[in-house]
N, C-alpha and C positions, 0 to 999 in steps of 0.2 A: 469494212473488210480493209486487212491490211495486205497490201503487196508486197511480192517477194518472191525469191527467184532462186533455184539449184543449177549450180555449176555443171557439165557435164564435157566429156571428149568430144559430144556430138554439137554441142551448142547451147548457151543459156534456154530455161526453162522457167513462164515465169507463172505464177499463181496467186491467188487471195483467198486470205483465211479470215475466219471469223475468231471473236473471242473463245478461250478453251472450255470446253463443257466436256460431262465424260465421255460421253459417245461423240463417235465422230460420222461423217460422211461425206464423201468426195464425188463430185459430179464431173465426169465428162461430157463434151459435147460433139458433136456428130461432125462428118466432112465440111469443109468450106464456113463452121459457123465459129465462133468463138465463146469465152465463157460468159459473155454477157447473155448467153441461151438462158440459162440459169438465174435470172435477174428475180424469177418470180415464186422460187424457189427461197431464195438468201433468209429473207425476214422469219417465213413462217418456221425452218430448220434451225437458226442460229437460238432459237430460245431452249432447245432442249441438246444441240449437237455443233461440236467442234465441225462448222464447214470449211471446205476446200470445194474453189472452182478454179480451172487452170486455161491455160490454153495450148492445147496440144501440139506438139511440135510441129513445123511449117504452118502454123496459123496464129491469127492474134500477133501478139509481141514475141512468141519464141520461135522467132524469126534472125536472121540463118540457122538452119540446123540440117546436119550432115547425116547419112545412114539411117533413116525411117525404116522401122520395122518396129510393131507391135511388139515383140520380145523386147526392143530396148524401151519405148512407152512405159514398159512394166517395169524395168528398171528403174527408169526416169522417177513414177508413183513412187516404190519403193524407193527412193532419195525423198521425196519431198515428205512422207510417212516419219522417217527416222529424221530426218530435220528438224520436223515437229514435236519428236516423240512420245508417234503414236501408235502404239501397238496393231491395234486393229480399227477396221474403217468398212461400213458398206460402202460399196463401190457402185454407183446408178452412172450408167452411161447409155446417152440419146444416139442412134444409130449406130454409126462407125465408132463414136466413144464406146458403144456398147462393146465392139470389138477390142479396145483398151482394156476395158475392165476382166473382161474373159481373160485374156493376156497374161493379167497381174494375177487373177486367181487360179489359172492355170499352172503359174510360174512359181508363188507365192500363196497356197490355200491357208497356211494359218496365219494372216494377215487380213483376210476377207471374214467379215460379220455377218455379209448377205451380198446376191448380186441383184441390181433393178435394170432392168433390161427394159429399154423406153425407145419403142419405134428402131428396134435392132432386130437382129436375125441372129441364127447360132453360128459357131463355128463349127466345120467338118461337111467336107463337098458332097456327103449323102444326102443333104438337104436342098441341094440345087443341080434342075438339068442345067447341060453346058449353053443350050440355047437362050436360058432366060439367063447366061451371066455375060450376052453381048455387050449388052448396053455399057455396065462396067467394065469391059473389055476395051471398050472403044470410046468410053466416055470422052478421053480430052480430043480425041480426034472431031467428036461431033461437037463437042464446046466450043472448042476455038474457031470454030464457020460463025459464030455467031456475035453481033456487036455487043461489048460488052453489055452494057446498059441495059439491051432488051434482054441479054441473060438474066442478070439482078432480078430484074422484075419478074420473068415466069418463074425463076427460081424461087424467089419468094410465094410467088401466087401458090406455086405447087405443095411447097412443105406447108405453108402457113393458113391457117385459116381466119380467125381475125388480123383487122388492121392493125393493130399492136406489135400483136407478132410478127407478122408480114415486113412491118417497116423496122423490126430489130435484127431479123434474118439481112436482109436486103442491105442495111445498114455493115451488117460482118462482112457483105461481101464488097461492099463497097470501099470496105477498110484495104481487104486484101488485093484485092486486084487481079487483074485478069492471070497474069503471068503466074502469080503466086497460087491463086486457084488452081491453075491447073495442074503446076507442080504437087500440090498436095493431094488433090482427087486421083491424081496418076500414081501416086505412093499407096497409096490408103489403097486404094482396089489393087496394084500390083501383089503387093504382101499378104490380104486376107484370105486367099486360098490354102496357102502354104501352113496352115492351122489343123489340129484336129480337135475333134467335139469334146468340150469340158464336160469331165465329170466331177460334177460339184455336190462338196460337203458342207456347204453352206446352204441358209435357206435360199430360193430364187424366186422371183415377182418377174413376170412378163406383163407390160402394157401394151396398148396399141390405139393411136389414135380411130375414131368411129369412119371419121374421111380420110384415113392415110390412103394414099392412091400411088403412095414411092414403090416401084417395083411391082416385085409380090411381096413386100414385104409383112402383108394383112397375112398371108396365105401360107407364109412357111411362119408366123407364128401360131397358128392355130397348127399346123401341122409338130412344129416343137413342143407345144403345150399337151400335144396327144400322145406324143410317143414318150412323152417325162413323164408327164403326171403334174407338171408345173402349172399354176393356177395364172389364168389369162385376165386381163380385168382389159374392157373395151374402156377406155376414156371418150363421154360422148363431145360432140361439140369441139371436134379437134381433128387435126391432119397430123403430118408426120413429125411436125414440132407440138407434141402434143401436152408437154409439160409448161408451153408458153402459151400456148391456147386457151386449153381450161385448167388453168393451174392449180384452181382451186379443190378440186374434184384429183388433181392428176395429187397433190398435196397429201387431202385427208385422204385416198386410198393406199398410199404407202406408208404413212406414217399409222395407219389402220393395221397394215401387215408386220411392221416392223413388230408392233405391240405386243405382238403374240410371243416375239422369240424372247 
């Protein structure tokens, strides 16, 4: 993977890209993670796709960054694709990375080949009860009370099932640091409620880890699938970071889905 970056008025944004193939897929990680969340996707997908992974602004190496909004992230994603002269790409996003992908598709629908939602939830407040958003509304107030080493261990254990996956996420958090972790989470959770539900014109696949116990993510996905008819695949032996926990099942399931189109 070649490491590159774009310059924006808000800050530099870093991404990694594989050798050029006819098709393209862009993976976006969730809040407080970084591009290494997709380490187990690269080898599988680069055989047939141009693979792009990136550090979402305020995460990884894409710091400092000002004026974080998912609408601005959509513009950053477009700038990366334009810089690489990629017309259309599959947009895959894990957790809050799914919000970035939805914002991109909402703003630039003609550039999306498909949407792959990985333990994410839909835009549109109709899916959420106000009481259920208490944790995200007060995340930074709660998280800042804990010693950061304890928080990193607890967050990794909660989000991932396998030791390899837990270690990977723990390392992401350790690299980010407490101050940057709180800033990133705060920015994500404050901006998320501002967006309306996306009316997709591209194929959509929802995936959820069998043991995903993060908030109400599992129930939101069941409701999302029921209301829209989008296929929902449960990844066995996986938690919230399902693409890393059971990467073989994840890769195979997404590949089979995309081969239908």
